[in-house]
C-alpha positions in Angstrom: 0.0 0.0 0.0 1.5 3.3 -1.0 1.1 6.6 0.8 -1.9 7.7 -1.4 -3.8 4.5 -0.8 -3.1 4.7 2.9 -4.4 8.3 3.0 -7.6 7.2 1.2 -8.2 4.4 3.7 -7.5 6.7 6.6 -10.0 9.3 5.2 -12.6 6.6 5.2 -11.7 5.4 8.7 -11.8 9.0 10.0 -15.2 9.5 8.5 -16.4 6.4 10.4 -14.8 7.7 13.6 -16.5 11.0 13.1 -19.9 9.3 12.7 -19.3 7.3 15.9 -18.3 10.4 17.8 -21.6 12.1 16.9 -23.7 9.2 17.9 -27.3 10.2 18.1 -28.3 7.0 19.8 -26.3 7.3 23.0 -25.8 11.1 23.0 -22.3 10.5 24.3 -19.8 11.2 21.5 -16.1 10.8 22.0 -13.8 13.7 22.5 -11.2 15.1 20.1 -8.2 13.4 21.8 -10.0 10.0 21.7 -10.7 10.5 18.0 -7.1 11.3 17.4 -5.8 8.3 19.3 -8.3 6.0 17.6 -7.2 7.3 14.2 -3.5 6.8 15.1 -4.2 3.2 16.2 -5.9 2.3 13.0 -3.0 3.9 11.0 -0.4 1.9 13.0 -2.3 -1.3 12.5 -2.7 -0.8 8.8 1.0 0.0 8.4 1.9 -3.1 10.6 -0.3 -5.3 8.4 1.4 -4.0 5.2 4.9 -4.7 6.7 3.8 -8.3 7.5 2.4 -8.8 4.1 5.6 -7.5 2.4 7.7 -9.8 4.6 5.8 -12.9 3.7 
């Protein structure tokens, strides 16, 4: 996965995170710092999966 593909995936993930943070069902969205950490976690996991795939 190149940098452009990673950015496209991260944009989609961030859109999902934003939808979760504005949850109308529970009325308890997540704060900015939590959104940022969740986004970073997804990015790290995707990068890690790419490294494993390249190594095999």
